[in-house]
C-alpha positions, 0 to 999 in steps of 0.5 A: 499500499502506498504511503502517498495519496493525491489531493486537490487544493482549494477545491471549494474556494475560499475567502478573506474577510478583509475584502468585500465582494466588490473588492474581489469583483474589481480585483483590488490588490491582494484579492486577485487569488479569490477572484481566481478561485471564484472563476474556477468555482463558477466557471466564468470570468469575474467581470461577467458575474453579478455582484450578488453571485459573488456575495452568495459565494462569500456567504458560504466561504467563512473560515468555519466552512473552509476545506483546504484539500480533498483526496483524489479517490474516484468514489470520494470525488464523485459521491462527496467532493463534486456534489458539495462543490456543485451545491455551493456553485448552484447556491451562488446562482440562486438555484437553491432547490438544487443546493438542498438536493445535492447536500442531501446526497452528500449526507447520504454518501457520508453515511455509506462512507462511514459504514465502509471505512469502519468495516463492521465485524461479527466474530472478527469477520467483516459482514457480507451483504447477506448478513446485512440483509439479515441484520438490517432487512436490506443491504446497508446501501439500500436502506433509506437514510433514516435507517442508515443514520440509526444503524450507524448510531446503534453500531456506535459509528457516529456521535450524538452530534453527528446523528443530530446533524444527519437527521437535520439535513435529512429533514431539511431535504425531505419536504422539498424533494418528496412532498407536494405541499411545501412552504418555499418561502425560506428556500434560500435559508434552507439551502444555506443551512443545508450546505453548512450542515453538509460541510460540517458533516464532511469535516467531522467525518473525514477530519481532513485538514492541514497540519502544522508542518503543512502535511495532510491529516485525516481520519486514520480509517479514511486514510487507509480506505483512500490508500486502498482505493487510489493508485498513488502521490501528496504526503500525509500522516494520520490525524 
């Protein structure tokens, strides 16, 4: 197994509170890097973007939501990083329903990732799909999100705080995607809240960050999973 993994830096962009959205749009000295990140995220030149779109980007780019790097493992990118990036991008363009839907997808993908990286065992053997059906009624991936969350909590694989965040994210998504009668008067607020919860869950589950020496750190179980599922090279150490 390789001691190196590949990673993507600043995939979700960032912000510096010293600058206003207007500063960034006008490329005020020192803000150019943030203009470049926005162009990368929103796939357009900064001069073509409306100020309100840059303001929305800043809303979802607080220091608390910053994710410096993500590992370049195909499933991790496809099921987590790309949907979360798209959720932020679409929020900037006012596509709030899409943001809510994608954040729900991130929540579901995180439950399936947790189940994989902790490798639930019975009698020191990882359970197979038949045993999943016997224990849970279905294979874990085929459970609805409510059941997945509760199975993870019952197995002790998520904390009470994580359980609450997963539940809140699911409840935010459900009416918009599954009910005919839904109050959409606060859809922007619900989209923003969904993104914040999804991002905090992403950070809580993966524990991804940059160490004091500039090295990549992450949850050790995730690190082993990533090493086993990607081809190879960014130096890392366990969190």
